[in-house]
C-alpha positions in Angstrom: 0.0 0.0 0.0 1.2 3.5 -0.7 -0.1 7.0 -0.3 1.1 9.4 -3.0 0.8 13.1 -2.7 2.0 15.3 -5.6 1.9 19.0 -5.0 3.9 22.2 -4.9 6.1 23.3 -2.0 5.1 26.9 -1.6 8.4 28.0 -0.2 10.3 26.9 -3.3 7.5 26.9 -5.8 8.6 23.4 -6.9 6.4 20.4 -7.5 7.3 17.2 -5.5 5.9 13.8 -4.8 5.6 12.6 -1.2 5.2 8.8 -0.8 4.4 6.9 2.3 5.0 3.1 2.0 3.6 0.1 3.8 5.0 -2.7 1.7 3.7 -6.3 1.7 5.5 -9.1 3.5 5.2 -11.6 0.7 8.3 -11.5 -1.5 6.4 -11.9 -4.8 3.7 -9.4 -3.9 6.3 -6.9 -2.7 8.3 -7.3 -6.0 5.1 -6.6 -8.0 4.2 -3.6 -5.7 7.7 -2.1 -6.1 7.6 -2.4 -9.9 4.1 -0.8 -10.1 5.0 1.9 -7.7 8.2 2.7 -9.6 6.3 3.2 -12.8 3.7 5.4 -11.2 6.1 7.6 -9.3 8.4 8.0 -12.3 5.5 9.2 -14.4 5.2 12.3 -12.3 8.7 13.4 -13.3 9.2 15.4 -10.1 11.6 15.0 -7.1 10.5 12.2 -4.7 10.5 12.0 -0.9 9.7 8.5 0.1 9.5 6.8 3.5 7.7 4.2 5.5 7.9 0.5 6.0 9.4 -1.1 2.9 9.5 -4.6 4.5 13.0 -5.0 3.1 16.6 -4.2 3.9 19.7 -3.5 1.9 22.3 -5.3 4.1 22.3 -8.1 6.6 23.7 -5.7 9.2 20.4 -3.8 9.2 18.6 -6.8 10.7 19.2 -8.5 14.0 17.5 -11.7 15.1 16.1 -12.8 11.8 17.3 -14.2 8.5 18.6 -12.1 5.6 17.2 -12.7 2.1 19.5 -11.8 -0.8 16.6 -11.8 -3.3 14.6 -9.3 -1.2 17.7 -7.1 -0.9 18.3 -7.3 -4.6 14.7 -6.3 -5.4 14.9 -3.4 -3.0 18.2 -2.2 -4.4 16.8 -2.3 -7.9 13.7 -0.3 -6.8 16.0 2.3 -5.2 18.3 2.4 -8.3 15.5 2.6 -10.8 14.1 5.7 -9.2 17.5 7.2 -8.4 16.6 7.3 -4.7 19.1 7.9 -1.9 18.9 5.6 1.1 19.5 7.7 4.2 21.1 5.8 7.0 19.3 5.5 10.3 21.4 6.7 13.2 21.0 7.1 16.9 18.4 5.1 18.8 17.6 1.5 18.1 14.9 0.7 15.6 12.9 -2.3 14.5 
């Protein structure tokens, strides 16, 4: 599931796309979701700010106490690369 909001930032007079993600846990469904979302977001041709629960990680070091899936990481990396996104590192307090 995703909420997309495309609008103009008044302070800069620039159009942007804000996306809030709650990705599916099933690997196949998530892959389909990422592909469809990438097509939709790219069609706006504006800068993108995206956050939420992607149900995926890029590296094994990001997950403690559960298994790492290379296929999921590869799908997530492709999604990030296809949209030219930048993955900002989480720092500070622990997260889940």
